C-alpha positions as CSV (number, residue, x, y, z in Angstrom):
1,M,-0.2,0.0,0.1
2,I,1.6,3.2,-0.9
3,E,1.1,6.1,1.6
4,L,2.6,9.5,2.0
5,I,1.6,12.4,4.0
6,I,3.3,15.8,3.4
7,S,2.8,18.4,6.0
8,K,4.0,21.9,7.3
9,N,3.3,20.3,10.5
10,Y,5.6,18.1,12.5
11,L,4.9,14.3,11.8
12,K,6.2,11.7,13.9
13,Q,8.9,9.1,12.0
14,S,8.9,11.6,9.0
15,T,11.8,13.2,6.9
16,K,12.0,16.9,6.7
17,I,12.6,18.0,3.3
18,I,12.8,21.7,2.3
19,N,10.2,23.3,4.4
20,C,7.9,20.3,4.7
21,Y,7.6,16.9,6.6
22,I,6.9,13.8,4.8
23,K,6.1,10.5,6.0
24,F,6.1,7.7,3.0
25,N,6.1,4.1,4.0
26,G,8.6,3.2,1.1
27,D,12.1,4.4,0.6
28,F,13.9,7.8,-0.1
29,L,16.7,7.5,-2.4
30,K,19.3,10.5,-2.7
31,K,20.5,11.3,-6.0
32,S,22.2,14.8,-6.7
33,N,19.4,17.3,-6.2
34,K,16.7,14.8,-6.4
35,I,15.4,12.2,-4.1
36,L,13.6,9.2,-5.6
37,L,10.7,7.5,-4.1
38,K,10.8,3.7,-4.2
39,Y,8.0,1.3,-3.3
40,N,8.1,-2.4,-4.1
41,K,11.4,-2.2,-5.8
42,K,10.1,0.6,-8.5
43,I,10.2,4.3,-8.7
44,I,6.7,5.8,-7.9
45,G,7.9,9.5,-7.8
46,K,10.6,12.1,-7.1
47,I,11.4,15.0,-5.2
48,N,13.0,18.2,-7.0
49,L,15.0,19.9,-4.4
50,K,15.3,23.2,-6.6
51,K,12.1,23.3,-7.9
52,K,10.6,22.4,-4.6
53,R,8.2,19.9,-5.8
54,I,7.1,16.4,-5.8
55,Q,6.0,14.1,-8.7
56,I,4.2,11.0,-8.0
57,I,3.7,8.7,-11.1
58,R,0.9,6.3,-11.0
59,N,1.6,3.0,-12.1
60,P,-1.8,1.6,-13.9
61,E,-0.7,-1.9,-14.6
62,T,-1.0,-2.8,-11.1
63,G,-4.8,-1.7,-11.3
64,L,-4.7,0.5,-7.9
65,P,-6.0,4.0,-8.2
66,L,-3.9,6.8,-6.7
67,Y,-6.3,9.1,-4.5
68,Y,-5.4,12.5,-2.8
69,S,-6.9,15.0,-0.2
70,Y,-6.2,18.1,1.5
71,Q,-6.8,18.5,5.3
72,K,-5.8,21.9,6.6
73,S,-2.1,22.0,5.9
74,K,-1.5,18.5,5.1
75,I,-1.7,16.7,1.6
76,Y,-2.6,12.9,2.1
77,I,-2.2,10.4,-0.8
78,S,-2.8,6.9,-0.8
79,D,-4.3,4.0,-3.0
80,H,-6.3,2.9,-0.5
81,I,-9.2,4.7,1.2
82,K,-8.5,2.7,4.7
83,F,-5.3,5.1,4.8
84,F,-7.6,8.1,5.2
85,I,-9.9,6.3,7.4
86,D,-6.9,5.6,9.9
87,E,-5.7,9.2,9.4
88,G,-9.1,10.4,11.0
89,F,-11.1,11.2,8.1
90,I,-14.9,11.3,8.3
91,L,-16.0,9.9,5.4
92,K,-18.7,11.8,3.4
93,E,-20.3,10.9,0.3
94,D,-20.3,13.3,-2.8
95,K,-24.1,13.6,-3.7
96,G,-23.2,15.6,-6.7
97,I,-22.1,12.6,-8.4
98,L,-24.9,10.3,-7.4
99,L,-26.9,10.5,-10.7
100,E,-23.8,9.8,-12.9
101,L,-23.0,6.7,-10.4
102,L,-26.6,5.2,-10.8
103,T,-26.5,5.9,-14.2
104,Y,-23.3,4.6,-15.6
105,G,-22.2,2.5,-12.4
106,Y,-19.0,4.7,-11.9
107,V,-17.6,8.1,-11.4
108,M,-15.6,9.9,-13.7
109,P,-12.3,10.8,-12.1
110,P,-10.8,13.1,-10.9
111,K,-13.9,13.2,-8.6
112,T,-14.8,10.0,-6.5
113,V,-17.8,8.9,-4.5
114,Y,-15.9,10.4,-1.5
115,Y,-16.4,13.8,-0.8
116,G,-12.9,15.8,-0.9
117,I,-11.0,12.7,-2.0
118,K,-9.7,12.7,-5.5
119,K,-8.1,10.5,-7.8
120,V,-5.3,11.0,-10.3
121,L,-6.4,9.4,-14.1
122,I,-4.8,7.2,-15.9
123,G,-1.7,8.8,-18.0
124,Q,-1.1,11.2,-15.6
125,E,1.1,12.2,-12.8
126,L,0.8,14.0,-9.6
127,I,2.3,17.4,-9.0
128,M,2.8,19.0,-5.3
129,N,4.0,22.4,-4.8
130,L,6.0,22.1,-1.5
131,N,6.0,25.7,-0.9
132,K,2.0,26.1,-1.2
133,L,1.3,22.6,-0.3
134,A,-0.8,22.6,-3.9
135,T,-1.3,20.0,-6.0
136,S,-2.0,19.6,-10.0
137,C,-2.1,16.6,-12.6
138,K,-0.3,16.5,-15.7
139,L,-1.2,14.2,-18.8
140,L,1.8,12.3,-19.8
141,M,0.1,11.6,-23.5
142,N,0.2,13.8,-26.4
143,L,-2.7,12.9,-28.4
144,T,-2.6,15.7,-30.8
145,K,0.4,14.1,-32.4
146,K,-0.4,11.2,-34.4
147,N,1.8,9.0,-36.5
148,D,1.1,6.3,-39.3
149,Y,3.5,3.6,-37.9
150,Y,4.0,1.4,-34.8
151,Q,6.6,-1.1,-33.8
152,V,4.8,-4.3,-32.7
153,E,8.1,-5.7,-31.0
154,K,7.9,-2.6,-29.0
155,I,4.5,-3.4,-28.0
156,K,5.3,-7.1,-27.3
157,E,8.4,-6.0,-25.1
158,K,6.3,-3.7,-22.8
159,I,4.0,-6.4,-22.0
160,L,6.5,-9.1,-21.3
161,K,8.1,-6.4,-19.0
162,T,4.8,-6.7,-17.0
163,F,5.3,-10.6,-16.2
164,E,8.6,-9.8,-14.2
165,N,9.6,-13.5,-14.6
166,K,7.5,-14.6,-12.0
167,E,5.2,-17.8,-11.9
168,S,1.6,-16.5,-12.7
169,T,-2.2,-17.4,-12.7
170,L,-3.9,-16.1,-15.9
171,L,-7.5,-15.4,-16.1
172,F,-8.3,-17.0,-19.3
173,S,-11.7,-15.7,-21.0
174,G,-10.8,-17.4,-24.4
175,G,-10.9,-14.3,-26.0
176,L,-8.4,-12.4,-28.1
177,D,-6.7,-10.5,-25.3
178,S,-6.2,-13.4,-22.9
179,S,-5.1,-15.4,-25.8
180,I,-2.2,-13.1,-26.5
181,L,-1.1,-13.0,-23.1
182,L,-1.3,-16.8,-23.0
183,K,0.8,-17.1,-25.9
184,L,3.4,-14.7,-24.7
185,L,3.7,-16.4,-21.2
186,I,4.5,-19.8,-23.3
187,K,6.6,-17.9,-25.5
188,G,8.4,-16.4,-22.6
189,H,9.1,-20.1,-20.9
190,R,7.0,-18.5,-17.8
191,D,5.5,-21.2,-15.3
192,F,1.6,-20.5,-15.3
193,N,-1.4,-21.9,-14.7
194,A,-5.1,-20.7,-16.0
195,Y,-8.4,-20.3,-14.8
196,S,-11.6,-19.5,-16.6
197,T,-15.0,-18.6,-15.0
198,G,-18.5,-17.4,-16.2
199,F,-22.3,-17.2,-15.4
200,E,-24.5,-20.3,-15.9
201,F,-27.6,-19.4,-14.1
202,E,-29.6,-20.7,-16.9
203,K,-28.7,-22.6,-20.0
204,V,-28.6,-19.5,-22.2
205,D,-25.9,-18.2,-20.0
206,T,-22.8,-20.4,-21.6
207,L,-21.0,-18.1,-23.8
208,E,-18.3,-17.9,-21.5
209,R,-17.8,-21.7,-20.9
210,K,-17.9,-22.1,-24.9
211,Y,-15.2,-19.4,-25.5
212,A,-13.1,-20.5,-22.8
213,S,-13.0,-24.1,-23.6
214,S,-13.0,-23.8,-27.4
215,A,-9.9,-21.4,-27.4
216,A,-8.1,-23.8,-24.8
217,K,-8.4,-26.6,-27.0
218,M,-7.0,-24.7,-30.3
219,L,-4.1,-23.1,-27.8
220,N,-3.7,-26.7,-26.6
221,I,-3.5,-25.9,-23.2
222,K,-5.7,-26.6,-19.9
223,T,-7.9,-24.2,-18.3
224,I,-9.7,-25.0,-15.0
225,Y,-13.2,-24.0,-15.5
226,E,-15.7,-22.9,-12.6
227,T,-19.0,-21.2,-12.1
228,F,-21.3,-20.7,-9.2
229,N,-24.9,-19.9,-8.3
230,I,-26.3,-16.7,-8.0
231,E,-27.1,-16.6,-4.4
232,E,-23.2,-17.7,-3.7
233,L,-22.3,-14.5,-5.8
234,L,-24.6,-12.0,-4.0
235,L,-23.9,-13.4,-0.7
236,N,-20.0,-12.2,-0.8
237,L,-20.9,-8.9,-2.4
238,P,-20.4,-7.2,1.1
239,E,-17.1,-8.6,1.3
240,I,-16.4,-7.4,-2.4
241,I,-17.3,-3.9,-1.5
242,K,-15.2,-3.9,1.6
243,A,-12.3,-4.8,-0.3
244,T,-13.1,-2.1,-3.4
245,E,-14.1,0.7,-1.0
246,E,-16.4,2.0,-3.7
247,P,-19.6,0.4,-5.3
248,V,-18.6,-2.2,-7.8
249,T,-19.2,-1.1,-11.1
250,Y,-19.3,-4.8,-13.2
251,I,-21.3,-7.9,-12.0
252,Q,-18.1,-10.1,-13.3
253,T,-16.2,-8.7,-10.3
254,L,-18.4,-11.3,-8.2
255,L,-17.2,-14.3,-10.5
256,L,-13.5,-13.1,-10.6
257,Y,-13.3,-12.6,-6.8
258,I,-15.2,-16.0,-5.5
259,L,-12.9,-17.9,-8.4
260,L,-9.7,-16.7,-6.7
261,K,-11.0,-17.0,-3.1
262,K,-12.0,-20.8,-3.7
263,N,-8.6,-21.6,-5.7
264,K,-6.4,-19.4,-3.9
265,N,-4.5,-22.0,-2.3
266,N,-3.7,-23.4,-6.0
267,C,-3.1,-19.7,-7.6
268,F,0.3,-18.4,-8.3
269,E,0.7,-15.1,-6.0
270,Q,1.0,-13.0,-9.3
271,I,-2.4,-12.6,-11.4
272,I,-2.3,-11.9,-15.0
273,N,-5.6,-10.4,-16.3
274,G,-6.4,-8.8,-19.6
275,Q,-8.5,-6.0,-18.8
276,G,-7.9,-2.8,-20.6
277,A,-7.2,-3.9,-24.2
278,D,-10.2,-2.5,-25.4
279,G,-9.5,0.6,-23.9
280,V,-6.0,1.2,-24.9
281,F,-6.2,-0.4,-28.8
282,G,-9.8,0.3,-29.8
283,T,-13.4,-0.7,-29.3
284,S,-15.8,-2.2,-32.1
285,Q,-17.8,1.1,-31.5
286,Q,-15.0,3.2,-32.3
287,F,-14.5,1.1,-35.2
288,S,-17.5,1.2,-36.4
289,Y,-17.8,5.0,-35.9
290,L,-14.7,5.3,-38.1
291,H,-15.6,3.1,-40.8
292,E,-19.6,2.1,-41.0
293,G,-21.0,5.4,-39.6
294,G,-21.7,4.3,-36.4
295,K,-22.4,6.2,-33.2
296,I,-20.5,6.8,-29.9
297,N,-22.5,7.8,-26.8
298,L,-20.1,10.1,-24.6
299,I,-23.1,10.7,-22.6
300,K,-26.2,8.9,-21.5
301,D,-29.6,10.1,-21.1
302,T,-30.4,10.8,-17.5
303,P,-33.0,8.4,-16.3
304,D,-36.5,10.4,-16.0
305,F,-37.3,8.7,-13.0
306,L,-34.1,9.9,-11.5
307,K,-34.7,13.7,-12.4
308,K,-37.1,14.7,-9.4
309,F,-34.7,14.0,-6.6
310,K,-32.9,17.2,-5.8
311,E,-30.1,16.0,-4.0
312,I,-28.8,14.0,-7.3
313,E,-30.1,16.5,-9.9
314,D,-26.6,17.9,-10.5
315,G,-24.8,15.2,-12.8
316,K,-22.5,17.8,-14.4
317,N,-19.4,15.8,-13.7
318,R,-19.1,13.7,-17.0
319,D,-20.2,16.9,-18.9
320,E,-17.1,18.7,-17.5
321,F,-14.9,16.1,-17.9
322,I,-15.8,15.8,-21.7
323,S,-15.7,19.8,-21.9
324,N,-12.1,19.5,-20.7
325,L,-11.3,17.5,-24.1
326,R,-12.6,20.2,-26.4
327,K,-9.2,20.4,-28.3
328,L,-9.3,16.6,-29.1
329,N,-11.1,15.0,-31.9
330,Y,-14.0,12.8,-31.2
331,L,-12.2,9.2,-31.2
332,D,-9.4,10.6,-28.7
333,K,-12.4,12.1,-26.6
334,S,-13.8,8.7,-26.5
335,F,-10.6,7.0,-25.7
336,L,-9.8,9.0,-22.6
337,L,-13.4,8.8,-21.5
338,I,-13.4,4.7,-21.6
339,L,-9.7,4.6,-20.6
340,Q,-9.8,7.0,-17.8
341,G,-13.4,5.8,-16.8
342,D,-14.7,2.5,-17.0
343,T,-11.5,0.8,-17.8
344,D,-9.9,2.3,-14.7
345,I,-12.4,1.6,-12.0
346,T,-12.9,-1.7,-13.2
347,A,-9.2,-2.4,-12.7
348,N,-9.4,-0.7,-9.4
349,C,-11.9,-2.8,-8.4
350,W,-10.3,-6.1,-9.2
351,A,-7.0,-5.2,-8.1
352,K,-8.4,-4.6,-4.6
353,C,-10.4,-7.7,-4.4
354,I,-7.5,-9.4,-5.5
355,E,-5.1,-7.9,-3.0
356,S,-7.5,-8.6,-0.4
357,L,-7.0,-12.1,-0.9
358,E,-3.3,-11.8,-0.6
359,L,-2.5,-11.8,-4.1
360,R,-1.4,-9.3,-6.7
361,V,-2.5,-8.4,-10.3
362,I,-0.9,-7.0,-13.4
363,F,-2.8,-5.7,-16.1
364,P,-0.2,-6.0,-19.0
365,F,-2.1,-3.9,-21.4
366,L,-2.3,-0.8,-18.8
367,H,1.5,-0.3,-18.8
368,N,2.1,3.4,-18.9
369,D,4.8,3.1,-21.5
370,L,2.2,1.0,-24.0
371,I,-0.5,3.5,-23.6
372,K,1.8,6.4,-24.7
373,I,2.7,4.2,-27.7
374,V,-0.5,3.3,-28.9
375,S,-2.2,6.8,-28.1
376,K,0.2,8.3,-30.6
377,I,-0.9,6.1,-33.6
378,N,-3.3,7.4,-36.0
379,W,-6.9,5.9,-35.6
380,D,-7.1,4.8,-39.3
381,V,-4.1,2.6,-38.7
382,K,-5.2,1.5,-35.3
383,L,-8.5,0.7,-36.7
384,K,-7.9,-1.0,-39.9
385,E,-9.8,-3.6,-38.4
386,P,-11.3,-3.7,-34.9
387,K,-8.2,-3.9,-32.5
388,F,-5.8,-4.1,-35.2
389,I,-2.8,-4.0,-33.5
390,L,-3.5,-6.6,-31.1
391,R,-5.2,-8.8,-33.9
392,N,-1.7,-8.4,-35.8
393,L,0.4,-9.0,-32.6
394,A,-2.0,-12.3,-32.6
395,R,-1.2,-13.4,-35.8
396,I,2.7,-13.0,-35.2
397,E,2.4,-15.2,-32.0
398,G,0.5,-18.1,-33.7
399,V,-3.1,-17.7,-32.2
400,S,-5.7,-19.1,-34.3
401,E,-7.6,-17.0,-36.7
402,K,-10.7,-18.7,-35.4
403,I,-10.0,-16.8,-32.1
404,I,-9.0,-13.5,-33.7
405,Q,-11.9,-13.1,-36.0
406,R,-14.7,-14.2,-33.5
407,K,-16.9,-11.5,-32.3
408,K,-16.2,-10.4,-29.1
409,G,-18.5,-12.0,-26.6
410,S,-21.0,-10.2,-24.1
411,F,-19.7,-11.7,-21.0
412,G,-22.4,-11.3,-18.5
413,P,-25.5,-12.9,-17.6
414,I,-28.2,-13.0,-20.2
415,S,-31.2,-15.0,-18.3
416,Q,-33.8,-13.3,-16.2
417,N,-32.5,-15.4,-13.1
418,W,-30.1,-12.5,-12.5
419,N,-33.1,-10.0,-12.3
420,K,-35.2,-12.2,-10.3
421,N,-32.5,-12.6,-7.6
422,L,-31.7,-8.9,-7.4
423,K,-35.5,-8.2,-6.8
424,K,-35.1,-10.3,-3.6
425,L,-32.4,-7.5,-2.1
426,K,-35.2,-4.5,-2.5
427,P,-35.8,-4.3,1.0
428,L,-31.9,-3.1,1.3
429,C,-33.0,-0.1,-0.5
430,Y,-35.7,1.2,1.9
431,G,-34.9,4.1,3.8
432,V,-32.2,5.2,1.2
433,F,-34.8,6.4,-1.3
434,P,-38.6,6.8,-0.8
435,K,-40.1,3.3,-0.5
436,V,-42.9,4.0,-3.4
437,D,-40.1,4.9,-6.0
438,I,-38.0,1.8,-4.9
439,D,-40.9,-0.5,-5.3
440,N,-41.8,1.0,-8.6
441,W,-37.8,0.5,-9.6
442,F,-37.9,-3.0,-8.8
443,E,-40.9,-3.9,-10.8
444,D,-39.4,-2.9,-14.0
445,N,-37.7,-5.9,-15.8
446,E,-35.6,-3.4,-18.0
447,K,-33.8,-1.6,-15.2
448,R,-31.6,-4.5,-14.1
449,Y,-28.3,-2.7,-14.4
450,F,-29.7,0.2,-13.1
451,L,-30.9,-1.9,-10.0
452,W,-27.1,-3.4,-10.0
453,N,-25.9,0.0,-9.3
454,L,-28.4,0.8,-7.0
455,I,-27.8,-2.1,-4.8
456,N,-24.1,-1.7,-4.9
457,Y,-24.5,1.8,-3.7
458,V,-26.9,1.2,-1.1
459,L,-24.5,-1.2,0.4
460,W,-21.5,0.8,-0.3
461,K,-23.3,3.7,1.7
462,K,-24.3,1.6,4.5
463,M,-20.9,0.2,5.2
464,F,-18.7,3.2,4.5
465,I,-20.8,6.2,5.2
466,K,-23.3,5.1,7.8
467,G,-20.8,2.5,9.5
468,E,-22.8,-0.5,9.3
469,K,-20.8,-3.7,10.1
470,I,-20.3,-6.1,7.2
471,N,-21.8,-9.0,9.3
472,I,-24.9,-7.2,9.5
473,M,-24.8,-6.6,5.8
474,E,-24.2,-10.3,5.0
475,S,-27.1,-11.5,7.6
476,K,-29.5,-9.3,5.6
477,L,-28.7,-10.5,2.4
478,K,-28.8,-14.3,3.5
479,K,-32.2,-13.8,4.9
480,L,-33.3,-12.0,1.7
481,L,-31.8,-14.7,-0.9
482,Y,-33.1,-17.8,0.9
């Protein structure tokens, strides 16, 4: 856990640098007029003594977020909310983002669900002025300058670098992204095993199993496939939210957490996950927009049934995020919105879940240098075909054309069984919103993604804002589900 407090006041067990005291749970390395900050053998920042500033580099391949906040004459920085609690923060929710959270399932940074706690975006570094104890962020990518070439070997090199020559467990879906990672693990002579999972509430929910088993056969490897019933998945939701410290965006988080929890003793400590490939290399929507006149919806319409609530009528955070990108073309706006939005928050949740199991995850497609390289490539090159660069790499590495060309699956529950079980949790929401509204929301079968966002928000609020104990939440869920 990276923790750093910068204060103009005295702190016990702290180092005085210039006119500030710094408490950091990593190592200080003196180098001429600079001091390097090192954590887990990696440089995460540097102190420039002449310019009197600190730069903190966020490494997104770890999946962990980087939060920061001001409190009087101190700046607090950590990759976990627990650190702020331990430092005496009284957590408050930011109600101005509630409409966005319930509509999309997550909040665009730098805002978070917590009032007064912000987050550094993917591809940014945090800069602190030690004289004024002020912070700013700098984007490390130049999206306005593009080129028509790229080096596939350089991209492969950046991916391989994240593996760190360690034994690994690959989370294998059977799609293009995890198949490439599998091939690179084999080629690099890394010791690994592979696990797969999916929803199977009814017979229609079998896409994940088909993808994983067919790809494993084509690639001549063994993957261990497991699935779980909906009640078992939902009973773990309070435990997962306690680990993620934020509402859970994607229902797939349930599968990932329980798969690794049950197989922890058979997994290697390092988990490899292909999350982020779409956000970095291009989505099917972006391809359609470029070649087929398709559309990309940067902003969804606000659900009419939420507009009447005064406490959540703001909903301007995503608008402000997009307005700050006014100099960029539409595809670059979409690129940053996906990468710094749902890609990031998903990686954040999964990294914290896995960390809570005393494992650690690496997202090779979210390496800072890799993101910089790919962001400089023109869109017509990057999207000659969907995810052209990754498809090209896959062909070079010998991935079957059947895996490369098949459509990306919609990895999630299709059956109504999911909706039926979510509806059992309706009483949890009483007292957070008016009962009559909650009853109406849970009657509508088309609102199941909204209900997922709502239930996650309610559980998060009860645990982190109202302070209800996790065992109480688990007991309530058990009574409602059985």
